[in-house]
MIROSE-685485 format. One record per residue (C-alpha): residue in one letter; residue number from 0; z, x, y. Coordinates in nm, 4 decimals. Layout:
<rs>
+------+-----+----------+----------+----------+
| code | pos |        Z |        X |        Y |
+------+-----+----------+----------+----------+
|    A | NUM |        Z |        X |        Y |
...
+------+-----+----------+----------+----------+
</rs>
This chain:
<rs>
+------+-----+----------+----------+----------+
| code | pos |        Z |        X |        Y |
+------+-----+----------+----------+----------+
|    X |   0 |   0.0151 |   0.0006 |   0.0048 |
|    X |   1 |   0.0300 |   0.2906 |   0.2418 |
|    X |   2 |  -0.3543 |   0.3093 |   0.2311 |
|    X |   3 |  -0.3733 |  -0.0474 |   0.3266 |
|    X |   4 |  -0.1366 |  -0.0019 |   0.6187 |
|    X |   5 |  -0.3089 |   0.3006 |   0.7468 |
|    X |   6 |  -0.6384 |   0.1074 |   0.7366 |
|    X |   7 |  -0.5007 |  -0.1892 |   0.9155 |
|    X |   8 |  -0.3404 |   0.0564 |   1.1752 |
|    X |   9 |  -0.6898 |   0.2147 |   1.2205 |
|    X |  10 |  -0.8846 |  -0.1162 |   1.2745 |
|    X |  11 |  -0.5896 |  -0.2807 |   1.4657 |
|    X |  12 |  -0.5493 |   0.0102 |   1.6759 |
|    X |  13 |  -0.8634 |  -0.0649 |   1.8473 |
|    X |  14 |  -0.7364 |  -0.3916 |   1.9673 |
|    X |  15 |  -0.6628 |  -0.4034 |   2.3413 |
|    X |  16 |  -0.8624 |  -0.1116 |   2.4397 |
|    X |  17 |  -1.1890 |  -0.2446 |   2.5015 |
|    X |  18 |  -1.1650 |  -0.5875 |   2.6749 |
|    X |  19 |  -1.5152 |  -0.7027 |   2.5940 |
|    X |  20 |  -1.4610 |  -0.6105 |   2.2234 |
|    X |  21 |  -1.1349 |  -0.8160 |   2.2243 |
|    X |  22 |  -1.3100 |  -1.1063 |   2.3612 |
|    X |  23 |  -1.5520 |  -1.1107 |   2.0903 |
|    X |  24 |  -1.2956 |  -1.0692 |   1.8347 |
|    X |  25 |  -1.1059 |  -1.3421 |   1.9563 |
|    X |  26 |  -1.4008 |  -1.5622 |   1.9252 |
|    X |  27 |  -1.4746 |  -1.4345 |   1.5713 |
|    X |  28 |  -1.0866 |  -1.4714 |   1.4554 |
|    X |  29 |  -1.0437 |  -1.8279 |   1.5231 |
|    X |  30 |  -1.0703 |  -2.0995 |   1.2353 |
|    X |  31 |  -1.3398 |  -2.2812 |   1.4277 |
|    X |  32 |  -1.6142 |  -2.0567 |   1.5305 |
|    X |  33 |  -1.7463 |  -1.8775 |   1.2289 |
|    X |  34 |  -1.6687 |  -2.1921 |   1.0000 |
|    X |  35 |  -1.8472 |  -2.4193 |   1.2437 |
|    X |  36 |  -2.1406 |  -2.2017 |   1.2704 |
|    X |  37 |  -2.1377 |  -2.1591 |   0.8832 |
|    X |  38 |  -2.1530 |  -2.5536 |   0.8554 |
|    X |  39 |  -2.4317 |  -2.5831 |   1.0997 |
|    X |  40 |  -2.6281 |  -2.3366 |   0.8884 |
|    X |  41 |  -2.5451 |  -2.5552 |   0.5805 |
|    X |  42 |  -2.6352 |  -2.8731 |   0.7935 |
|    X |  43 |  -2.9826 |  -2.7236 |   0.8969 |
|    X |  44 |  -3.0214 |  -2.6048 |   0.5336 |
|    X |  45 |  -2.9589 |  -2.9411 |   0.3973 |
|    X |  46 |  -3.2517 |  -3.1016 |   0.6297 |
|    X |  47 |  -3.4595 |  -2.8054 |   0.6583 |
|    X |  48 |  -3.7750 |  -2.6926 |   0.4498 |
|    X |  49 |  -4.1298 |  -2.7186 |   0.4935 |
|    X |  50 |  -4.2106 |  -2.8330 |   0.1092 |
|    X |  51 |  -4.0079 |  -3.0935 |  -0.0779 |
|    X |  52 |  -3.9338 |  -2.8271 |  -0.3355 |
|    X |  53 |  -3.7781 |  -2.6028 |  -0.0629 |
|    X |  54 |  -3.5739 |  -2.8807 |   0.0794 |
|    X |  55 |  -3.4331 |  -2.9641 |  -0.2590 |
|    X |  56 |  -3.3483 |  -2.5991 |  -0.3251 |
|    X |  57 |  -3.1648 |  -2.5909 |   0.0064 |
|    X |  58 |  -2.9762 |  -2.9073 |  -0.0555 |
|    X |  59 |  -2.8779 |  -2.7729 |  -0.4079 |
|    X |  60 |  -2.7489 |  -2.4595 |  -0.2259 |
|    X |  61 |  -2.5476 |  -2.6745 |   0.0176 |
|    X |  62 |  -2.3909 |  -2.8627 |  -0.2787 |
|    X |  63 |  -2.2978 |  -2.5421 |  -0.4766 |
|    X |  64 |  -2.1598 |  -2.3958 |  -0.1343 |
|    X |  65 |  -1.9532 |  -2.6985 |  -0.1209 |
|    X |  66 |  -1.8199 |  -2.6952 |  -0.4523 |
|    X |  67 |  -1.7565 |  -2.3110 |  -0.4469 |
|    X |  68 |  -1.5362 |  -2.3517 |  -0.1206 |
|    X |  69 |  -1.3518 |  -2.6123 |  -0.2977 |
|    X |  70 |  -1.2726 |  -2.3849 |  -0.5959 |
|    X |  71 |  -1.1953 |  -2.0899 |  -0.3626 |
|    X |  72 |  -0.9696 |  -2.2816 |  -0.1724 |
|    X |  73 |  -0.7849 |  -2.4075 |  -0.4849 |
|    X |  74 |  -0.7685 |  -2.0377 |  -0.6202 |
|    X |  75 |  -0.6179 |  -1.9186 |  -0.2784 |
|    X |  76 |  -0.3407 |  -2.1914 |  -0.2787 |
|    X |  77 |  -0.2544 |  -2.1250 |  -0.6418 |
|    X |  78 |  -0.2209 |  -1.7533 |  -0.5397 |
|    X |  79 |   0.0000 |  -1.8752 |  -0.2616 |
|    X |  80 |   0.2346 |  -2.0602 |  -0.4881 |
|    X |  81 |   0.3175 |  -1.7407 |  -0.6870 |
|    X |  82 |   0.3036 |  -1.4691 |  -0.4236 |
|    X |  83 |   0.3769 |  -1.4559 |  -0.0593 |
|    X |  84 |   0.2995 |  -1.1665 |   0.1619 |
|    X |  85 |   0.4207 |  -1.1433 |   0.4992 |
|    X |  86 |   0.1710 |  -1.1147 |   0.8001 |
|    X |  87 |   0.1304 |  -0.7644 |   0.9386 |
|    X |  88 |   0.2894 |  -0.8559 |   1.2665 |
|    X |  89 |   0.5890 |  -1.0005 |   1.0686 |
|    X |  90 |   0.6908 |  -0.6436 |   0.9492 |
|    X |  91 |   0.4957 |  -0.4123 |   1.1642 |
|    X |  92 |   0.4243 |  -0.3572 |   1.5454 |
|    X |  93 |   0.0658 |  -0.4695 |   1.5981 |
|    X |  94 |  -0.1942 |  -0.5425 |   1.8642 |
|    X |  95 |  -0.1822 |  -0.9137 |   1.8364 |
|    X |  96 |  -0.4823 |  -1.0935 |   1.9826 |
|    X |  97 |  -0.4279 |  -1.4320 |   1.7840 |
|    X |  98 |  -0.1410 |  -1.6913 |   1.7134 |
|    X |  99 |   0.0859 |  -1.5999 |   1.4245 |
|    X | 100 |   0.0207 |  -1.7972 |   1.1466 |
|    X | 101 |   0.3085 |  -1.8513 |   0.8958 |
|    X | 102 |   0.1247 |  -1.8944 |   0.5625 |
|    X | 103 |   0.0886 |  -1.6067 |   0.3275 |
|    X | 104 |  -0.1271 |  -1.3165 |   0.4335 |
|    X | 105 |  -0.2692 |  -1.2553 |   0.0814 |
|    X | 106 |  -0.5169 |  -1.3499 |  -0.0032 |
|    X | 107 |  -0.6906 |  -1.4276 |   0.3116 |
|    X | 108 |  -0.8201 |  -1.7899 |   0.3123 |
|    X | 109 |  -1.0649 |  -1.7348 |   0.5987 |
|    X | 110 |  -1.2313 |  -1.4391 |   0.3905 |
|    X | 111 |  -1.2336 |  -1.6711 |   0.0880 |
|    X | 112 |  -1.4148 |  -1.9380 |   0.2668 |
|    X | 113 |  -1.6703 |  -1.7286 |   0.4321 |
|    X | 114 |  -1.7677 |  -1.5373 |   0.1293 |
|    X | 115 |  -1.7774 |  -1.8517 |  -0.1053 |
|    X | 116 |  -2.0229 |  -2.0252 |   0.1397 |
|    X | 117 |  -2.2354 |  -1.6939 |   0.1786 |
|    X | 118 |  -2.2469 |  -1.6215 |  -0.2014 |
|    X | 119 |  -2.3485 |  -1.9780 |  -0.2811 |
|    X | 120 |  -2.6138 |  -1.9940 |  -0.0408 |
|    X | 121 |  -2.7217 |  -1.6259 |  -0.1083 |
|    X | 122 |  -2.7728 |  -1.7190 |  -0.4847 |
|    X | 123 |  -3.0259 |  -1.9636 |  -0.3527 |
|    X | 124 |  -3.1906 |  -1.8127 |  -0.0374 |
|    X | 125 |  -3.1440 |  -1.4490 |   0.0425 |
|    X | 126 |  -3.2280 |  -1.4989 |   0.3947 |
|    X | 127 |  -2.9836 |  -1.7618 |   0.5012 |
|    X | 128 |  -2.7363 |  -1.6052 |   0.2560 |
|    X | 129 |  -2.7511 |  -1.2559 |   0.4330 |
|    X | 130 |  -2.6890 |  -1.4618 |   0.7753 |
|    X | 131 |  -2.3795 |  -1.6040 |   0.6063 |
|    X | 132 |  -2.2520 |  -1.2874 |   0.4587 |
|    X | 133 |  -2.2959 |  -1.1260 |   0.8243 |
|    X | 134 |  -2.0829 |  -1.3911 |   0.9484 |
|    X | 135 |  -1.8200 |  -1.3634 |   0.6687 |
|    X | 136 |  -1.7838 |  -0.9964 |   0.7197 |
|    X | 137 |  -1.7195 |  -1.0455 |   1.0890 |
|    X | 138 |  -1.4806 |  -1.3137 |   1.0328 |
|    X | 139 |  -1.2906 |  -1.0938 |   0.7787 |
|    X | 140 |  -1.2950 |  -0.7889 |   1.0224 |
|    X | 141 |  -1.1727 |  -0.9852 |   1.3186 |
|    X | 142 |  -0.8780 |  -1.0953 |   1.1175 |
|    X | 143 |  -0.7614 |  -0.7334 |   1.0524 |
|    X | 144 |  -0.8696 |  -0.6345 |   1.4182 |
|    X | 145 |  -0.6575 |  -0.9221 |   1.5752 |
|    X | 146 |  -0.3499 |  -0.8328 |   1.3590 |
|    X | 147 |  -0.3318 |  -1.1254 |   1.1168 |
|    X | 148 |  -0.4390 |  -0.9747 |   0.7817 |
|    X | 149 |  -0.4409 |  -0.6395 |   0.6100 |
|    X | 150 |  -0.7588 |  -0.4888 |   0.4771 |
|    X | 151 |  -0.6550 |  -0.5843 |   0.1144 |
|    X | 152 |  -0.5965 |  -0.9380 |   0.2129 |
|    X | 153 |  -0.9534 |  -0.9984 |   0.3323 |
|    X | 154 |  -1.0965 |  -0.7861 |   0.0273 |
|    X | 155 |  -0.9185 |  -1.0188 |  -0.2135 |
|    X | 156 |  -1.0247 |  -1.3112 |  -0.0344 |
|    X | 157 |  -1.3783 |  -1.2024 |  -0.0299 |
|    X | 158 |  -1.3735 |  -1.1146 |  -0.4052 |
|    X | 159 |  -1.2384 |  -1.4757 |  -0.4610 |
|    X | 160 |  -1.5058 |  -1.6191 |  -0.2600 |
|    X | 161 |  -1.7553 |  -1.4229 |  -0.4244 |
|    X | 162 |  -1.6352 |  -1.4563 |  -0.7824 |
|    X | 163 |  -1.6212 |  -1.8497 |  -0.7132 |
|    X | 164 |  -1.9988 |  -1.8475 |  -0.5881 |
|    X | 165 |  -2.1128 |  -1.6790 |  -0.9209 |
|    X | 166 |  -1.8863 |  -1.8997 |  -1.1398 |
|    X | 167 |  -2.0250 |  -2.2085 |  -0.9933 |
|    X | 168 |  -2.3843 |  -2.0820 |  -1.0243 |
|    X | 169 |  -2.3040 |  -1.9932 |  -1.3813 |
|    X | 170 |  -2.1939 |  -2.3655 |  -1.4463 |
|    X | 171 |  -2.5021 |  -2.5170 |  -1.2791 |
|    X | 172 |  -2.5826 |  -2.6878 |  -1.6135 |
|    X | 173 |  -2.2462 |  -2.8847 |  -1.6203 |
|    X | 174 |  -2.2843 |  -2.9491 |  -1.2317 |
|    X | 175 |  -2.6447 |  -3.0772 |  -1.2778 |
|    X | 176 |  -2.5879 |  -3.4371 |  -1.3093 |
|    X | 177 |  -2.3614 |  -3.4545 |  -0.9994 |
|    X | 178 |  -2.6058 |  -3.2518 |  -0.7894 |
|    X | 179 |  -2.8833 |  -3.4940 |  -0.8656 |
|    X | 180 |  -2.6703 |  -3.7964 |  -0.8041 |
|    X | 181 |  -2.5675 |  -3.6456 |  -0.4514 |
|    X | 182 |  -2.9349 |  -3.5621 |  -0.3899 |
|    X | 183 |  -3.0709 |  -3.9026 |  -0.5094 |
|    X | 184 |  -2.7884 |  -4.0823 |  -0.3059 |
|    X | 185 |  -2.8649 |  -3.9111 |   0.0043 |
|    X | 186 |  -3.2537 |  -3.9886 |  -0.0432 |
|    X | 187 |  -3.1726 |  -4.3678 |  -0.0694 |
|    X | 188 |  -2.9680 |  -4.3634 |   0.2300 |
|    X | 189 |  -3.2392 |  -4.1407 |   0.4161 |
|    X | 190 |  -2.9877 |  -3.8517 |   0.4510 |
|    X | 191 |  -3.1685 |  -3.6080 |   0.2246 |
+------+-----+----------+----------+----------+
</rs>
């Protein structure tokens, strides 16, 4: 854990020195900007595509992303039931640029959210998946930069999100009836 703390201090030590970078990190760290941006990408994917096959592929990616996100959140909550890690600001002097969350620092739920969505989309569409991965990386980095997570917290959250994405993709045959039902229902309601 000494390396984890040293990496945290290296990243968080930059906070408070460059006002423009601090402003960017404050934008990225909050629970609204990156998740909302990712949601807008999913919304665009759901309705986007020039050919019917492309649109259906995108819609499947959105459904898989939703299921992956659900699974990742469940796993994070289960981890939190058995292990509580105090936030960095609770035990160390930090450059805090965000409010003080009270839930467990490990694993990082924001990292799990970002990487679960990115992985599910990337497995279907590399271009949009790469965009979402970039957002997930920035989201995770900002959490360390602003003093609310250790590096291993965001790495563990990213691992959970990525693993859930691959697991859900592996279970696509089991989920296929649900996916077809959601897409068919969306089409009947002029929402797909």
